[in-house]
C-alpha positions as CSV (number, residue, x, y, z in Angstrom):
1,M,-0.1,-156.4,94.9
2,K,-1.0,-157.8,98.3
3,K,1.7,-160.4,98.1
4,L,4.2,-157.6,97.4
5,I,3.1,-155.5,100.3
6,V,3.4,-158.4,102.7
7,F,6.9,-159.1,101.4
8,I,8.0,-155.5,101.9
9,V,6.6,-155.5,105.5
10,F,8.4,-158.7,106.2
11,L,11.6,-157.2,104.9
12,S,11.2,-154.1,107.1
13,L,10.6,-156.4,110.2
14,A,13.8,-158.3,109.4
15,F,15.8,-155.1,109.5
16,T,14.3,-153.9,112.8
17,I,14.6,-157.3,114.6
18,Q,18.2,-157.9,113.5
19,A,19.3,-154.4,114.4
20,Q,18.0,-154.9,117.9
21,T,19.7,-158.4,118.4
22,D,23.2,-157.7,117.0
23,T,25.9,-159.0,119.3
24,I,29.1,-157.3,120.6
25,P,32.4,-159.3,120.3
26,K,34.8,-160.0,123.1
27,A,37.5,-157.4,123.7
28,N,40.3,-159.7,122.5
29,E,38.5,-161.0,119.4
30,Y,40.2,-160.2,116.1
31,K,38.0,-158.5,113.6
32,K,39.0,-158.4,109.9
33,R,38.1,-155.3,108.1
34,V,35.3,-155.6,105.5
35,L,37.4,-153.8,102.9
36,E,41.1,-153.2,103.5
37,N,41.8,-150.5,100.9
38,T,39.9,-148.2,98.6
39,E,39.2,-150.0,95.2
40,I,38.4,-148.4,91.9
41,D,36.8,-150.2,88.9
42,F,36.9,-148.8,85.4
43,L,34.3,-150.4,83.2
44,S,33.5,-149.8,79.5
45,S,31.5,-151.5,76.8
46,Y,30.7,-151.3,73.1
47,Y,27.3,-152.6,71.9
48,S,25.9,-152.8,68.4
49,Q,22.7,-154.3,67.1
50,D,20.7,-154.7,63.9
51,G,17.3,-156.0,62.8
52,S,14.2,-155.1,60.9
53,N,11.4,-154.9,63.4
54,A,11.8,-151.5,64.9
55,A,9.0,-150.5,67.4
56,V,9.4,-146.9,66.6
57,T,8.1,-147.7,63.1
58,G,5.4,-150.1,64.0
59,G,7.2,-153.4,63.8
60,I,9.1,-152.8,60.6
61,G,12.2,-150.8,59.8
62,T,15.8,-150.7,60.8
63,E,16.9,-151.5,64.4
64,E,20.5,-150.5,63.9
65,L,22.1,-149.0,67.0
66,T,25.5,-148.5,68.6
67,D,26.2,-147.7,72.2
68,V,29.4,-146.8,74.0
69,A,29.3,-146.8,77.8
70,S,31.7,-146.1,80.6
71,T,31.4,-146.5,84.3
72,I,33.6,-145.8,87.3
73,I,33.0,-147.5,90.6
74,V,34.8,-146.5,93.8
75,S,34.5,-148.7,96.9
76,I,35.7,-146.8,100.1
77,P,36.2,-148.4,103.6
78,L,34.8,-146.0,106.2
79,N,36.0,-148.1,109.1
80,A,36.4,-151.8,109.9
81,D,32.6,-152.4,109.5
82,D,31.3,-150.0,107.0
83,Q,31.9,-149.2,103.3
84,L,30.6,-146.7,100.8
85,I,30.3,-147.5,97.1
86,I,29.8,-144.8,94.6
87,D,29.5,-145.4,90.9
88,A,28.7,-143.1,88.0
89,G,28.2,-144.0,84.3
90,I,27.5,-142.4,81.0
91,S,26.2,-144.0,77.8
92,A,26.2,-142.4,74.4
93,Y,24.3,-144.0,71.6
94,T,23.4,-143.6,68.0
95,S,20.1,-145.2,66.9
96,A,18.6,-145.6,63.4
97,S,15.2,-146.5,64.8
98,S,14.9,-143.7,67.3
99,S,16.1,-141.3,64.6
100,N,12.7,-142.1,62.9
101,V,10.8,-140.5,65.7
102,N,11.2,-137.6,63.3
103,P,12.2,-139.2,59.9
104,F,11.9,-135.9,58.1
105,D,14.7,-134.0,59.8
106,G,17.5,-135.5,57.8
107,N,18.6,-135.5,54.2
108,G,16.9,-137.6,51.6
109,S,13.5,-139.2,51.4
110,A,12.1,-140.5,54.7
111,N,12.0,-144.3,54.9
112,A,11.5,-146.8,57.8
113,F,14.5,-148.8,56.7
114,Q,16.8,-145.8,56.5
115,A,18.1,-143.8,59.4
116,S,17.4,-140.1,59.6
117,S,20.5,-137.9,60.3
118,G,18.6,-135.4,62.4
119,A,18.7,-134.5,66.1
120,S,16.7,-137.6,67.2
121,S,19.4,-140.0,65.9
122,S,21.6,-139.9,69.1
123,D,21.4,-139.2,72.8
124,V,23.3,-139.5,76.1
125,W,22.2,-141.3,79.2
126,G,23.8,-140.8,82.6
127,N,23.4,-142.3,86.1
128,F,24.8,-142.0,89.6
129,N,24.5,-144.6,92.4
130,A,25.6,-144.6,96.0
131,S,25.3,-147.5,98.5
132,Y,26.3,-147.8,102.2
133,S,26.8,-151.2,103.9
134,H,27.3,-152.1,107.5
135,S,28.6,-155.5,108.7
136,S,28.1,-156.8,112.2
137,D,31.2,-157.6,114.3
138,D,30.9,-161.3,113.6
139,R,30.4,-160.6,109.9
140,N,27.2,-162.7,109.8
141,K,24.9,-159.7,109.3
142,I,25.0,-157.1,106.5
143,W,22.7,-154.1,106.1
144,T,22.8,-152.1,102.9
145,G,21.1,-148.9,101.7
146,K,21.4,-147.4,98.3
147,F,20.3,-144.3,96.3
148,S,20.3,-143.8,92.5
149,V,19.5,-141.2,89.9
150,A,19.4,-141.5,86.1
151,T,18.5,-139.2,83.3
152,E,17.9,-139.2,79.6
153,Y,16.3,-136.8,77.1
154,D,12.8,-138.1,77.8
155,Y,12.9,-139.4,81.4
156,F,14.3,-138.8,84.9
157,S,14.5,-141.5,87.6
158,L,15.1,-141.6,91.3
159,G,15.7,-144.9,93.1
160,F,15.9,-146.1,96.7
161,G,16.6,-149.5,98.2
162,G,18.0,-151.7,100.8
163,S,19.0,-155.2,101.7
164,Y,19.7,-157.5,104.7
165,T,21.9,-160.5,104.5
166,R,22.3,-163.1,107.2
167,L,24.9,-165.9,107.3
168,F,24.4,-169.1,109.2
169,N,26.1,-172.4,109.8
170,E,29.7,-171.1,109.9
171,K,29.0,-169.0,106.8
172,N,27.9,-172.0,104.8
173,T,24.3,-170.8,104.6
174,E,23.3,-167.3,103.5
175,L,19.8,-165.6,103.3
176,S,19.4,-162.2,101.7
177,L,16.3,-160.0,101.5
178,H,16.2,-156.9,99.3
179,G,13.7,-154.2,98.3
180,N,13.9,-151.3,95.8
181,V,11.7,-148.4,94.7
182,Y,12.2,-146.5,91.4
183,L,10.2,-143.3,90.7
184,D,10.4,-142.3,87.0
185,T,9.0,-139.2,85.3
186,W,8.6,-139.1,81.6
187,S,8.9,-136.1,79.3
188,P,6.9,-137.7,76.5
189,V,8.2,-137.5,73.0
190,Y,5.7,-138.4,70.3
191,P,6.2,-139.2,66.6
192,I,6.6,-136.0,64.7
193,E,3.3,-136.4,62.7
194,L,1.3,-136.8,65.9
195,R,3.0,-133.9,67.6
196,S,2.1,-131.8,64.7
197,F,-1.4,-133.2,64.5
198,G,-2.3,-131.8,67.8
199,G,-2.4,-133.1,71.4
200,N,-6.2,-133.5,71.4
201,G,-6.2,-135.5,68.2
202,S,-8.0,-132.8,66.1
203,G,-7.2,-131.5,62.7
204,L,-4.2,-131.0,60.4
205,G,-4.2,-127.3,60.6
206,N,-0.5,-126.6,61.4
207,S,2.7,-125.8,59.8
208,F,4.1,-129.3,59.6
209,F,1.5,-130.6,57.1
210,N,1.6,-127.4,55.2
211,H,5.1,-128.4,54.1
212,Y,4.4,-132.0,52.9
213,T,1.9,-133.8,50.7
214,I,0.1,-136.8,52.1
215,T,-0.2,-139.7,49.6
216,G,-2.3,-142.9,49.9
217,N,-5.2,-142.2,52.3
218,Q,-5.2,-138.4,52.2
219,D,-7.9,-138.3,54.9
220,Y,-5.3,-138.9,57.6
221,S,-7.1,-139.1,61.0
222,P,-4.9,-141.0,63.6
223,I,-6.1,-142.2,67.0
224,F,-4.1,-140.0,69.3
225,S,-4.2,-138.0,72.5
226,E,-1.3,-137.1,74.8
227,F,-0.7,-139.1,77.9
228,T,-2.0,-137.4,81.0
229,N,0.0,-139.6,83.5
230,K,3.7,-139.0,83.0
231,N,5.0,-141.0,86.0
232,R,6.1,-144.7,86.2
233,N,6.7,-146.2,89.7
234,S,8.4,-149.6,90.1
235,Y,8.4,-151.5,93.4
236,S,10.5,-154.7,93.8
237,A,11.2,-157.1,96.6
238,G,13.1,-160.4,96.6
239,M,15.1,-162.9,98.4
240,S,18.0,-165.3,97.8
241,F,19.1,-168.4,99.7
242,S,22.6,-169.8,99.2
243,Q,23.9,-173.1,100.6
244,I,27.3,-174.7,100.3
245,L,26.3,-178.3,99.6
246,S,29.8,-179.8,99.7
247,K,33.4,-179.0,99.4
248,R,32.8,-178.7,95.6
249,A,29.2,-177.6,95.2
250,Q,27.1,-174.6,95.9
251,G,23.4,-173.9,95.3
252,I,21.4,-170.7,95.2
253,L,17.7,-170.1,95.0
254,M,16.2,-166.7,94.1
255,V,12.7,-165.1,94.0
256,D,11.9,-161.6,92.8
257,L,8.6,-159.7,92.7
258,V,8.0,-156.5,90.8
259,Q,5.0,-154.2,90.7
260,Q,4.9,-151.3,88.2
261,N,2.3,-148.5,88.0
262,G,1.9,-145.5,85.7
263,L,3.0,-144.8,82.1
264,L,4.2,-148.2,80.9
265,S,3.7,-147.4,77.2
266,T,6.6,-145.9,75.1
267,P,5.2,-142.6,73.7
268,F,7.2,-142.6,70.4
269,Q,6.4,-146.2,69.3
270,R,4.0,-146.3,66.4
271,V,1.3,-148.7,65.7
272,Y,-0.3,-149.5,62.3
273,F,-4.0,-150.9,62.1
274,A,-5.2,-153.5,59.6
275,D,-8.6,-151.7,59.3
276,I,-7.2,-148.3,58.4
277,A,-5.9,-147.3,55.0
278,N,-2.3,-146.2,54.9
279,S,-1.2,-142.7,54.7
280,Y,2.3,-141.6,53.6
281,I,4.6,-138.7,53.4
282,Q,7.4,-139.4,51.0
283,D,8.2,-143.1,51.6
284,F,7.3,-143.0,55.3
285,Q,4.0,-144.4,56.6
286,L,2.3,-142.1,59.1
287,A,1.3,-143.5,62.5
288,D,-2.3,-144.8,62.9
289,A,-1.7,-144.6,66.7
290,I,1.0,-145.0,69.4
291,E,1.5,-147.9,71.6
292,Q,-1.1,-148.3,74.3
293,L,-0.4,-150.7,77.2
294,P,-2.1,-151.2,80.7
295,D,-0.9,-148.9,83.4
296,T,0.0,-151.7,85.8
297,R,2.2,-154.7,85.5
298,F,3.1,-157.4,88.0
299,K,6.2,-159.6,87.4
300,I,7.5,-162.8,89.2
301,A,10.9,-164.4,88.6
302,V,12.1,-167.6,90.2
303,G,15.7,-168.7,89.6
304,A,18.4,-171.1,90.7
305,R,22.2,-171.3,90.4
306,F,24.4,-174.4,90.8
307,N,28.2,-174.0,90.8
308,Y,30.5,-177.1,90.9
309,Y,34.2,-177.1,91.4
310,I,35.4,-179.9,89.1
311,N,39.2,-179.6,89.8
312,E,41.9,-176.9,89.9
313,M,41.4,-176.1,86.3
314,F,37.6,-176.3,85.7
315,V,34.5,-174.8,87.5
316,L,31.0,-175.4,86.2
317,K,28.5,-172.5,86.6
318,T,24.9,-172.9,85.7
319,F,21.8,-170.8,86.0
320,Y,18.1,-171.2,85.3
321,R,15.2,-168.6,85.7
322,Y,11.5,-168.8,85.1
323,Y,9.6,-165.5,84.6
324,V,5.9,-164.7,84.2
325,D,3.9,-161.5,84.3
326,D,0.1,-160.5,84.1
327,W,0.7,-159.2,80.5
328,G,0.9,-162.8,79.3
329,V,4.6,-163.0,78.9
330,A,6.3,-166.1,80.2
331,S,10.0,-167.0,79.7
332,H,12.8,-169.5,80.4
333,T,16.4,-168.6,80.7
334,A,19.3,-171.1,81.0
335,T,22.9,-170.2,81.2
336,V,26.1,-172.4,81.5
337,E,29.6,-171.0,82.0
338,L,32.8,-173.0,82.3
339,P,35.8,-171.0,83.6
340,V,39.1,-172.6,82.7
341,K,42.1,-171.6,84.8
342,I,45.0,-171.8,82.4
343,S,47.6,-170.4,84.8
344,D,47.8,-168.8,88.3
345,K,46.8,-165.4,86.8
346,F,44.8,-166.1,83.7
347,T,41.3,-167.7,83.3
348,I,39.2,-168.0,80.2
349,Y,35.4,-168.4,80.5
350,P,33.2,-169.5,77.6
351,S,29.5,-169.3,78.2
352,Y,26.2,-169.9,76.5
353,R,22.7,-168.5,77.3
354,Y,19.4,-169.7,75.9
355,Y,16.2,-167.7,76.2
356,N,12.6,-168.1,75.0
357,Q,9.4,-166.2,75.8
358,T,5.7,-166.2,74.9
359,A,4.2,-163.0,73.4
360,A,2.3,-160.5,75.5
361,D,-1.4,-160.4,75.1
362,Y,-1.2,-157.0,73.6
363,F,1.4,-157.7,70.9
364,A,0.8,-158.1,67.2
365,S,3.1,-157.4,64.3
366,Y,2.9,-154.7,61.6
367,E,-0.8,-154.0,60.5
368,Q,-2.2,-156.9,62.5
369,H,-3.9,-154.9,65.2
370,L,-7.5,-153.5,64.9
371,S,-8.4,-149.9,65.7
372,T,-11.1,-151.2,68.1
373,N,-8.6,-152.9,70.4
374,D,-8.0,-151.2,73.8
375,F,-4.3,-152.1,74.0
376,Y,-1.8,-152.6,71.3
377,T,2.0,-152.7,70.7
378,S,4.3,-153.9,67.9
379,D,7.4,-153.9,70.1
380,Y,9.1,-157.2,69.3
381,D,10.6,-157.2,72.8
382,L,7.1,-158.3,73.8
383,S,6.7,-160.9,70.9
384,E,7.2,-164.6,71.0
385,F,10.9,-165.4,70.2
386,N,13.9,-167.6,71.0
387,A,17.4,-166.1,71.6
388,S,20.9,-167.5,72.0
389,Q,24.0,-165.8,73.3
390,I,27.5,-167.1,73.0
391,G,30.3,-165.4,75.0
392,F,34.0,-165.7,75.6
393,G,35.9,-164.0,78.3
394,L,39.5,-163.6,79.6
395,S,40.3,-162.7,83.2
396,Y,43.7,-161.6,84.6
397,T,44.2,-161.6,88.4
398,D,47.3,-160.5,90.3
399,I,46.7,-160.9,94.1
400,F,50.0,-159.3,94.8
401,T,49.2,-156.2,92.7
402,K,52.7,-155.8,91.3
403,F,51.8,-153.5,88.4
404,R,51.2,-149.9,89.4
405,V,49.8,-146.8,87.7
406,W,50.6,-143.8,89.9
407,K,49.1,-144.7,93.3
408,L,46.9,-147.4,91.8
409,R,47.9,-151.1,92.0
410,L,46.3,-153.3,89.3
411,K,44.3,-156.2,90.8
412,S,42.5,-157.6,87.9
413,I,41.5,-157.2,84.2
414,D,38.3,-158.7,82.6
415,L,37.6,-158.7,78.9
416,K,34.5,-160.3,77.3
417,Y,32.9,-160.6,73.9
418,S,29.3,-161.9,73.3
419,Y,27.2,-162.5,70.2
420,Y,23.4,-162.4,70.7
421,E,20.8,-163.6,68.2
422,R,17.0,-163.9,68.0
423,N,15.0,-166.1,65.6
424,T,13.3,-162.9,64.5
425,G,16.4,-161.8,62.7
426,F,17.6,-159.5,65.4
427,N,21.3,-159.7,66.4
428,A,23.8,-157.9,68.6
429,N,27.6,-157.8,69.4
430,I,28.8,-156.8,72.9
431,I,32.4,-156.1,73.9
432,S,33.1,-155.2,77.5
433,G,36.1,-154.6,79.7
434,G,36.9,-153.9,83.3
435,F,40.0,-152.9,85.3
436,N,40.1,-153.2,89.0
437,F,42.7,-151.1,91.0
438,I,43.6,-150.9,94.7
439,V,44.5,-147.5,95.9
440,N,47.9,-147.5,97.6
């Protein structure tokens, strides 16, 4: 935490010092506008996943989910030096696993491997972001400030941030510092059997259990009390250093620090204990408890990029990142991409990403935790696993923007498909597309 505070103070000093030492150009010096025209990006994606280790049902059960998202980004030049970027997005999903927050609100017998058709099976997420950037007259200094808001059925988030970028050595060297704060508020949603059990963890005397018969261990007595802290705050700071190494090569180094405080557990994720007999309603196992995780988490990520221009047809792009946190998770990420320019307008870019991580100290699979533990989760995102992602993209660019739609001139189109797979049996398909227009 002390390291993070020092880093944020350093970032603030950098903003202040550079603002005081900015230079003024000569009267006859030409100054290119940061952004010539307003640009609009339309982005959309389709995502689907499947697996059999749902955290909602304690590390077993269906993980089937589909998500459709759309985003619009508008970049507006305010004058020669300043620009405003506004983006808004909406995401609608249908989730088999989250439907089992209440597995009894659909048709048929409740089962962890079967989606419920009730109200908890789908939801909508929305976000809004605005950022303002100012460039110095010599274009060697850039200040940026941003604001964001996001909402979903069980949380609301506000975000603030800023960055400072300094270019040196005839723009061959670039140093960037950034910091962000996210203030989230949960509206906790608990598994239906625990909501009905009572927030203080006492008794079955309510209408829900009057409608169902408990089988197996009929002396159902979960470990449960509602979370009193419903806030989650995240503070991040980071830096990147970019250097053009030669006419063909560029290298980038990055460091990011994140401190999180507050409610870091997911309230509707069940846990089943090895030392407690199972209780059921229909074919669904009732929760022994919900996920319990520490209320602080500190993360460090160190990464590097290396891009090499092979010739007019090929460019090699590589990336590596090492991540570690105080929950016991450590990971390695390696990515390689090889854009191939097949004509003056079309580029294809195959890519491959490899990822592996160690398990968090608090993770155990279905019925492997003990009720005497202080912290526990069966969320496989915190398990040990390896993952691979193969992607293929196609990009169209027309610098002359000949194609027009009303007052919009098409600048570029990007389409990409990716397949993601973990060695735990989880897999996902992602299709994304983007259209960039210049406003005439």
